C-alpha positions as CSV (number, residue, x, y, z in Angstrom):
1,M,0.3,-14.9,9.2
2,I,-1.3,-11.7,8.3
3,R,-4.9,-12.0,7.5
4,T,-6.1,-9.7,4.6
5,K,-8.9,-11.5,3.0
6,N,-12.0,-9.4,2.7
7,R,-10.2,-6.3,4.0
8,A,-7.6,-5.6,1.4
9,C,-8.9,-2.2,0.6
10,A,-10.2,-1.4,4.1
11,G,-8.7,1.9,5.4
12,K,-6.7,2.6,2.2
13,I,-6.9,5.3,-0.3
14,R,-7.6,4.1,-3.8
15,H,-5.7,5.9,-6.5
16,P,-6.8,5.7,-10.1
17,T,-3.4,5.7,-11.6
18,R,0.2,4.5,-10.5
19,P,1.6,8.1,-10.8
20,D,-1.1,9.4,-8.4
21,A,-0.1,6.7,-5.9
22,E,3.5,7.5,-6.4
23,E,2.7,11.1,-5.6
24,H,0.9,10.2,-2.5
25,K,3.7,7.9,-1.4
26,A,6.1,10.9,-1.8
27,R,3.9,13.1,0.4
28,L,3.8,10.4,3.1
29,I,7.6,10.0,3.1
30,E,8.0,13.9,3.4
31,Q,5.8,13.5,6.6
32,G,8.2,10.7,8.0
33,A,6.7,7.5,6.8
34,V,9.2,4.8,5.8
35,R,9.2,1.5,3.9
36,L,6.4,2.2,1.6
37,N,5.4,0.4,-1.6
38,V,2.9,1.2,-4.3
39,Y,1.0,-1.7,-5.7
40,R,-2.0,-2.6,-7.8
41,C,-5.0,-3.8,-5.9
42,R,-6.0,-7.4,-6.7
43,R,-9.7,-6.9,-5.8
44,R,-11.9,-7.0,-8.8
45,S,-14.2,-4.4,-7.5
46,C,-11.3,-2.0,-6.8
47,H,-8.9,-2.0,-9.9
48,G,-7.0,0.9,-8.3
49,W,-3.5,1.5,-6.8
50,H,-2.6,1.7,-3.1
51,V,0.2,2.7,-0.9
52,G,1.2,0.3,1.8
53,H,4.0,-0.8,4.1
54,L,6.6,-3.1,3.0
55,P,6.9,-6.3,5.2
56,R,9.4,-6.2,8.0
57,N,12.7,-8.1,7.6
58,R,12.5,-11.5,9.4
59,T,15.2,-12.4,11.9
60,T,16.2,-16.0,12.6
61,Q,17.2,-17.0,16.0
């Protein structure tokens, strides 16, 4: 389990609009980043958009 409570915005850049976040995502991809997602922050104090990594695929054994 990944614990994100009380640190959802820690270390992330807040973008005021989705297009701004999408632009930032494109720049990160140009620099070699992979599996990125743009999402609306759920914190009431933020109300912004963030770029984060998609979860890794789970493998069953």
